[in-house]
N, C-alpha and C positions, 0 to 999 in steps of 0.2 A: 443523199437526199437533199442536203443543204445546197449542193452544186445545182440540182434540178430547180429547186425553189427559187434560187437567185435568177436562174435563166429565164423565169417567168416575168421578171421585171415588176412593174407597179401594176397591181390587179384591181379592178373595180368589180364588185359582186352586185349585180343589178337585182334588186328585189323590191317587193311591194308593188308599184304601178297603181294603175286606176282600174283594173279589170274587177269582176266579180270574184275572182280567185286571189284578191290582194292578201288576205289573212293567211292563206296557204303559202303564198310566195314568200312572205316575210319569215315564216317557219322554215321553208326550204333554204332561203338565202342565209338565214342566221346559221344553220347547220353547215352550209358550205363554207361561210366565212370562218367559222371557228375552226373547221377542219384544215383550211388553207393556212391559217395563222399557226396552228399547232405544227405545221410542216415547215415553218419558216418562210412562207410566202408574205410578201408585202402587199397585203390584201386590205380593201376598205369596203364598207357598205355604201350603196349608191341607189337611191330611190328616185327614179325618174318622175314620180308624181310630185316631188318637192324640189327637185334640182334639174335644170335643163341639161339634156344630154351634150350640149355643146361644151359643158365643163369637163367632160371626159378628155376633151383635146386639150383645153387650156390647162388642165391639172396634169397633163402629160401621162396619162395611163397607157400602158403598153399593151394590155389585153383585157377582155372582159369575160367574165363568167355570167352567163344569162340564167338567173334563178327567177325569171318572171314567168307567170302562167296566164294563159287566156290571152284576150284581146290586148293589143299594143304591147305583147311580150313574147308570144310565140306565133304571131300571125304574119310575120315578115316585115311589120312595120319598124320595129327596133332594129332588126337585122339590116334593113335598108339604111337606117340612119347611121349604123356603125360602118357600113360599107362606104358611105359618103365621108365619114370622118377618118376612114382608113385604120380602124382599130380592130384587130382580130378578136373574134368571139367565138364561144363554145356553141356546139350544136349546128342544126341545119341552116342553110343559107336562105336568101329571100324567098325563092320560089318554092322550094320543099316546104318551108314554114307556112307560107300562105296557103298552099294546097292541102297540107295536112290539117291545118286549122279548120278547113271547111270540110265537114264530113261527107257532103254530097259530092264535091269535086274529088275527094279521096276515093269514094266508091266508083265514080266514073273511070278513074285511072285504073284501079284495081280490076274492074269488069272487062276493061280493054286488054288488060294483060292476062285475063283468064283466071284470076284469083278469087276465091269464094268469099261472098259477104251476103248478108241477109237482103231479101227483096225489100224495096223501099218505094215510097212516094215522096216526091219533094213538091211542096206547095209554096209558091212565092207569095209575097204580101198581097198581090193583086188577086190571088186565087182563094183566099181564105173566106169563102162563102160558105153558108150553112150547108148547101147542096154538095159542094166539093168535099168538105169535111166529112160529111155523112157517107160519102162514097168509099172513103179510104179503107175501113175495115172489109169491104167487099173486095178490094184489090189486093190487100196484103194478109187478110185474115186476122183472127183473134185468137189469143191476146196479141197486142202489138205495143210498140214503144213510140212515144210522142217526145221529141227533143229538139231543142234550138241547134241548128247545125254548126254553129260557130262558138260554142261554149265547151268547157271541159269540167272535170271533177263532178260529173253526174248532175250538174246544175240545171234546173228547169226541166228534168226528165220525169215522165209519168209512164207507168205500165197500165195500159187501158185493156180492161177485160170486157167491156160491153159498149154498145153505141152511145148509150146515155152518158158515158165518162168522157167522150171525145171533146166537147166543148170546153170543159174545165181544163183538160190536159192541154188543148191549144191555148187557152188564156194564160196558162202558167208559162209555156215555152215561149210565147211571144212577148212576154216581159223582157226576155233576154235577147231575142232576135226577131226581126220582123218576118223571116221566112221560117218555114217548118220542115222537119224531116219526120216522116212516120215510117217506122222500121218493122219488118217482121220480127216477132219475139221467138227467140230460139230457146227452147226448153232444154236445159242441161247444165253442163259444168263451166263456170267462168274461169278463164286462164289468162295470164299475161306473161309476156316474154320481152325482156330488154335486147337491144342490139347495140354493139359498139363498132365504130370504124366507118369506113366509106367504100363504096363500090366493091370491087372483088375482095377487098380486105375485111368487109363487114362480116361480124360473127354474131351469133346469138349466145346470150348467157342462159343459165338454167331456167326452165319454165316454172312458174308459180301457179298453183292452183288456189282459187279463192273460195271460201266458204263463209258467206255472210248470212246473218240470221234471216231465215225465210227467203233466202235468195235476194235479199234487198241490199245490194252493194251501193248505197247512196252517199251523198256528201258526208254525212255524220259518220257513217260506218267506215268510209275510206280514211278519215283523218282523226277522228276523236274517239271512236268507240273501241273498247277492248274485246268486243264480242265476236269480231271477225276473225276467221281462222285463215291462215296463210300457210300453204304447205310447199316447201321447197327443200328437198326434191318434191316433185309434184305428185309422185305416186303414179303417173302414167306408165304404160308399158314403154320400154325403150324405143320401140318403133314409132309410137305415137309422139313421144317427146321429140324425136328427131324429126318427124313430120311437121309438128308445130314450129320448130326451129327453122326449117325449110321455108315454110310459108311466111314467117315473119321476116326473114331476111329478104325474101323476094318482094314482099310488101314495101319494105324500107327501101330497096334499090329502085323499085318502080317509081316511088314518089321522089327519088333523088335525094334522100336524107343522107346526112353525114354526121360524124362525132359520136351521137347517140341518139336513142329513141327507145320507145316501148310501145308495142302492139298489144292490144286487147282483143281476145277471141272468146268464142263459145265453142264447146264441144256438144253436139246434139246428142241427147240422150237415146232417141230412137234408132240411130244407125252409126254414131260415133263420127259423124262428119264435122270438120272445123270449119268456122265462119269467122273471117276478119271483121271486127267492129270499127276500130279507129287506130290512128297512129298518134302517139304523143311525142312531139319533137323537143319539149322542154319538161321532161317528167318531174314529179315531186321528188324532193330530197328531205323529207320530214322523218321524224322518227317512225311513222307507220308506212313510209314509202317503199316501193316495191323494187325499184332499180337497185338500191343498196343491199336489199335482202338478197336478191339474185346474185349480185357481184359477191357478196360475202359467202354464198354457197359455192362460188367459183374460186374462192380463195383470196378475194381482193377486199381489203378493209374499206370502210367508208372514206378514210383519209386518202388512201391510195386511189380510190376511185375519182375523188375530187381532183387530186393532182394529175391523174391521167387525163381527165377531160379537159382540164385547163391547159395541158400540154398540147392538145389537139385543136386548140383555138385557131382559126383561119378566116380568110376572107373568100368570097366567091372568085374563082379563077386563079387562086393562089396555088403554088405547086402542092400536090397531095402528099399528105403524111401517112405513113402506114399506121395501122391501129396497134 
């Protein structure tokens, strides 16, 4: 283990940043940093909101663990900067990060690949008129979900049960993004499934079934509540577990993801059909986070997971490493 740790060189754990998910990123990054230090890695915290990224080069960091969430963290911008600096980093590259951060672009790729995702309407900032907003429920049905397409951690999301709630939902979502994603609400079971690796080597970890109070898996219930139930093993029949894992790996490959990721899905109660919601390319690593939970069910400790992800740090176009 010490030999592996030494081979990682000098490591920066990027955390914090300036997105709406800064608080969660600090929690994730602190966990990762402590895990790497416990394994003998020469790791340091690095907050790009306070220190210019160019210092990664001047301070001679050998690789970066990206524990940033949201804008300027998992949307391809930091990844592009690290490419220019020539410093290998964890997670997906520039293109996959940018596409996965945009839920509308993600859906377009998945639909093109024949993968199931809920019906949706995208409204650009120029289309947010009262008339266009009023039409949305007629197009996707009620209830529906209104969300900013380029945020994570359930920030800015509203479940809309009637026409009268649309305007308030739009007002909340557009605080975080000038555009709007309105999505068919799938009544059923919420699931999530991590993936490790790249290309043909990508493999799914065990599926997690999420049971939030009243089905409300919001920001508070994701990171701070003890009321949310997480079931891993998921309790799904083996053939359904395998189908979720197949879908998630296909969704991950379609976006060109690498290193690691986590897809969120719904299983519709009426017919058992699965629907992909989104792909997270820099998932949470907090005490409530789901990738460590799934990895633990597969026999991998938090510390082993962090070290594994760090060992897979690379650059776009670099020779592929096996998972």
